[in-house]
C-alpha positions in Angstrom: 19.7 8.4 -2.9 21.0 8.9 0.6 18.4 9.8 3.1 18.9 11.5 6.4 16.7 11.9 9.3 15.0 15.0 8.6 11.6 14.1 10.0 9.3 17.1 10.8 9.5 16.0 14.5 12.7 14.2 15.5 11.2 12.4 18.4 8.5 11.0 16.3 8.7 8.0 14.1 7.5 8.7 10.4 7.8 5.4 8.7 7.5 4.7 5.0 6.5 1.2 3.5 7.9 1.1 0.2 6.8 -1.6 -2.1 7.7 -2.8 -5.8 4.1 -4.0 -6.2 1.0 -5.0 -4.5 -0.2 -8.4 -3.1 2.9 -8.7 -0.8 1.2 -8.3 2.6 1.2 -4.6 2.9 -2.4 -4.4 4.2 -1.7 -6.8 6.9 1.4 -4.9 8.1 -0.7 -1.6 8.1 -3.4 -3.4 10.2 -0.8 -4.5 12.8 0.8 -0.8 13.1 -2.8 0.4 13.4 -3.3 -1.6 16.4 -1.4 1.0 18.5 -3.8 3.6 17.5 -2.9 5.7 20.6 0.5 6.4 19.2 0.2 5.8 15.5 -1.8 7.6 12.6 -2.0 5.4 9.4 -1.7 7.5 6.4 -2.5 4.4 4.3 -2.1 5.1 0.5 -1.8 8.8 0.9 -0.6 9.3 -2.6 -2.9 6.8 -4.4 -6.2 7.5 -6.4 -8.6 5.6 -4.1 -11.5 6.5 -2.0 -9.6 5.5 1.2 -7.0 8.3 0.3 -10.0 10.8 0.2 -11.1 9.5 3.7 -7.7 9.9 5.2 -7.2 13.4 3.9 -10.7 14.3 5.2 -9.9 12.8 8.5 -6.8 15.0 8.8 -8.8 17.9 8.0 -11.4 17.1 10.6 -8.7 16.8 13.2 -7.0 20.1 12.0 -10.5 21.9 12.3 -11.1 20.5 15.8 -7.6 21.8 16.9 -8.1 25.2 15.2 -4.7 24.3 13.3 -3.5 26.8 10.8 -2.1 23.8 8.9 -5.7 23.4 7.6 -5.2 26.4 5.0 -2.7 24.2 3.2 -5.3 21.9 2.2 -7.3 24.7 0.3 -6.2 23.4 -3.1 -7.1 20.0 -2.3 -10.6 21.1 -1.1 -11.2 22.9 -4.4 -10.4 19.7 -6.2 -12.5 17.7 -3.7 -15.6 19.9 -4.1 -15.2 19.8 -8.0 -15.0 15.9 -7.8 -18.2 15.9 -5.7 -20.1 18.1 -7.9 -19.3 16.3 -11.0 -19.5 12.7 -9.8 -21.6 12.2 -6.6 -25.1 11.9 -7.9 -23.9 9.7 -10.8 -21.8 7.4 -8.5 -24.9 7.0 -6.3 -27.1 6.0 -9.3 -24.5 3.9 -11.0 -22.8 2.4 -8.1 -23.5 -1.1 -9.0 -22.8 -0.8 -12.8 -20.2 1.9 -13.1 -16.8 0.5 -14.5 -14.1 0.7 -12.0 -11.8 2.2 -14.7 -14.3 5.3 -14.8 -14.0 5.8 -11.1 -10.3 5.6 -11.1 -10.3 8.0 -14.1 -12.5 10.5 -12.2 -10.3 10.2 -8.9 -7.1 10.7 -11.0 -8.6 13.8 -12.8 -10.1 15.7 -9.7 -8.1 14.5 -6.7 -4.5 15.6 -6.7 -2.6 13.0 -4.6 0.9 13.8 -5.7 1.6 16.6 -3.5 4.6 16.3 -1.5 4.1 19.5 0.4 0.7 18.3 1.6 2.2 15.2 2.9 4.8 17.2 4.8 2.3 19.5 6.3 0.2 16.5 7.3 3.1 15.0 9.2 4.0 18.1 11.0 0.4 18.4 12.2 0.1 14.8 13.3 3.5 15.0 15.0 3.4 18.1 16.8 -0.3 18.7 17.5 -1.7 15.1 17.6 1.6 13.6 19.2 1.3 10.8 16.8 3.8 8.6 14.9 2.9 8.0 11.2 3.2 5.3 8.6 2.4 5.7 4.9 2.5 3.1 2.0 4.0 3.9 -1.2 4.2 1.8 -4.4 7.1 2.6 -6.8 4.7 3.1 -9.7 3.4 6.1 -7.7 6.8 7.7 -8.1 8.9 9.3 -10.9 11.2 6.4 -10.9 8.9 4.4 -12.7 7.0 5.2 -16.1 3.3 4.8 -15.9 0.3 5.9 -18.0 -1.8 6.9 -15.0 -2.1 10.6 -14.1 -0.4 12.4 -11.3 1.7 9.2 -10.1 5.0 11.3 -10.2 5.9 12.0 -6.8 9.5 12.6 -6.0 10.5 9.7 -3.6 13.8 11.5 -2.7 11.8 14.6 -1.3 9.3 12.3 0.3 12.2 10.3 2.1 13.2 13.4 3.6 10.4 13.2 5.9 11.1 9.4 6.6 13.1 8.2 9.6 12.2 4.4 9.3 11.9 2.4 6.0 10.0 -0.8 5.6 10.3 -2.8 2.6 7.7 -5.8 1.9 8.9 -8.3 -0.3 7.2 -11.4 -1.7 9.8 -14.0 -3.2 7.3 -15.6 -5.4 6.5 -13.2 -8.2 4.5 -15.9 -9.9 1.9 -15.9 -6.9 2.1 -12.0 -6.6 1.0 -12.1 -10.3 -1.7 -14.6 -9.8 -3.1 -12.7 -6.8 -3.0 -9.4 -8.7 -4.9 -10.8 -11.8 -7.6 -12.4 -9.4 -8.0 -9.0 -7.7 -8.5 -7.3 -11.1 -11.0 -10.0 -12.0 -13.1 -10.0 -8.8 -12.2 -6.5 -7.5 -11.5 -8.1 -4.0 -8.2 -6.6 -2.9 -8.4 -7.6 0.7 -10.7 -9.5 3.0 -11.1 -8.1 6.6 -12.2 -10.1 9.5 -14.6 -7.2 10.4 -15.6 -6.2 6.8 -18.8 -7.4 4.8 -16.7 -9.0 2.1 -15.7 -11.7 4.6 -18.5 -13.8 2.7 -16.3 -13.6 -0.3 -13.3 -15.4 1.0 -14.3 -18.9 -0.4 -15.0 -17.3 -3.7 -11.5 -15.8 -3.7 -9.9 -19.1 -2.8 -11.8 -20.9 -5.6 -11.3 -18.4 -8.3 -9.4 -19.5 -11.5 -7.9 -17.4 -14.0 -6.5 -17.8 -17.6 -2.8 -18.4 -17.9 -1.1 -15.9 -20.1 2.6 -16.3 -20.5 3.4 -12.8 -22.0 1.3 -11.0 -19.5 3.3 -12.8 -16.8 6.6 -12.1 -18.2 5.8 -8.5 -18.5 4.7 -8.1 -14.9 7.9 -10.1 -13.7 10.1 -7.6 -15.6 8.2 -4.7 -14.0 8.6 -6.1 -10.8 12.3 -7.0 -11.1 13.2 -3.5 -12.1 11.1 -1.9 -9.4 12.8 -4.0 -6.9 16.3 -3.2 -8.2 15.4 0.4 -7.8 13.9 -0.1 -4.2 16.9 -2.2 -3.2 19.1 0.9 -4.0 17.0 3.0 -2.0 17.2 0.6 0.9 20.8 0.2 0.8 21.5 3.9 0.8 19.0 4.8 3.6 20.5 6.0 6.6 18.2 5.1 9.4 16.4 2.1 11.0 15.1 -0.2 8.2 13.8 -3.7 7.6 12.8 -6.0 5.0 9.6 -8.1 5.7 9.5 -11.2 3.8 5.8 -12.4 2.9 6.8 -16.0 2.9 8.6 -15.9 6.3 5.7 -13.8 7.7 3.0 -16.4 6.7 5.1 -19.3 7.7 4.8 -18.1 11.4 1.7 -19.0 13.5 2.0 -15.9 15.4 2.5 -13.4 12.7 2.2 -10.3 14.9 4.8 -11.6 17.1 7.1 -12.3 14.0 6.6 -8.6 13.0 7.4 -7.3 16.2 10.6 -9.3 16.4 11.6 -7.9 13.0 11.0 -4.2 14.2 12.7 -4.8 17.5 15.8 -6.4 15.9 16.2 -3.5 13.4 15.7 -0.6 15.9 12.1 0.5 14.4 10.0 2.2 17.0 6.8 0.2 16.3 5.0 -1.6 19.1 2.1 -3.8 18.1 -0.7 -4.1 20.4 -2.5 -7.4 19.7 -5.2 -6.8 22.4 -6.4 -3.8 20.5 -6.8 -5.5 17.3 -10.6 -6.3 16.5 -10.1 -7.0 13.0 -7.4 -7.6 10.6 -6.8 -8.4 6.8 -6.6 -12.2 6.2 -4.9 -14.2 3.4 -7.3 -14.8 0.3 -5.4 -17.6 -1.4 -5.1 -21.3 -0.4 -2.2 -23.6 -0.6 -2.8 -25.6 -3.7 -0.8 -26.8 -6.7 0.1 -23.9 -9.0 -1.6 -25.2 -12.0 -4.9 -25.4 -10.0 -5.1 -21.6 -10.1 -5.8 -21.7 -13.9 -8.6 -22.6 -16.1 -5.9 -23.7 -18.7 -3.5 -25.7 -16.5 -2.0 -27.5 -19.4 -0.8 -24.3 -21.0 0.7 -23.2 -17.7 2.5 -26.5 -17.0 4.0 -26.5 -20.7 5.3 -23.0 -20.0 6.4 -23.4 -16.4 9.8 -24.9 -16.7 10.9 -22.1 -18.9 9.8 -19.0 -16.8 11.4 -17.2 -14.0 9.3 -17.3 -10.9 11.1 -15.7 -7.9 13.1 -12.4 -7.1 15.4 -12.5 -4.3 16.4 -9.4 -2.1 18.6 -8.8 0.6 
């Protein structure tokens, strides 16, 4: 999977953050890059079925319209899908906002919003690089690519095609797969995927820290194997990538008092053209968990402690 620097504009950095799974600090990394908003445009989870993906694309469309860019015509098919989504769902979403199952929302997004469009991504980069004079960063999970089997619709982007637009690669990695799993299960349970210092959900931070879940050995082992297989594929991509690249370790990041300085040092040491602007940060994601004995995360700690000696808990990289 050799990747060459074929970015739409060679004097701009188009970085990809490629992750084996969530809950490894990707939102914090993106928050830091966004601090330099004069030079960087954050594409977030451009390929994912989430409302922020819709927001990002409509923001790009707004900028294209304001600059009378012909690139806007490449979004015609996406606008058709967006219109159908709005017509089918908007009134119902407003009425049912507090009761509609999250699975239904995701299903509707998957059906009517086509995120797996490498051409649309490339066009967006050309516009942002050439017209807006911006570097870009995008977050991709391996399960959004054709390298990993999934039951979700449209998650089949060709990572090799996407990497052709990339001239910097960032791999976030969390050594503790057990804590990654715990964090993901909690997120699925309370639907709090990040807490931002400038968001309304700041009042849920204590709830997140106190939340306990059920220990399920089989579910965990399934997650461990999925992450292990994904990480092996990402490691191959990383080793073959021909350009500036780095691995950001979650545990090392959170061991530093000045996390932004640590990130900057990682970028500088690996020749990645990212300059963080701490003075421009008015809000940033914060850690939702607390330091505590592992068994205190569970409603059935005895079951966990019985299984703990015989389960794998870490995946190393690099």
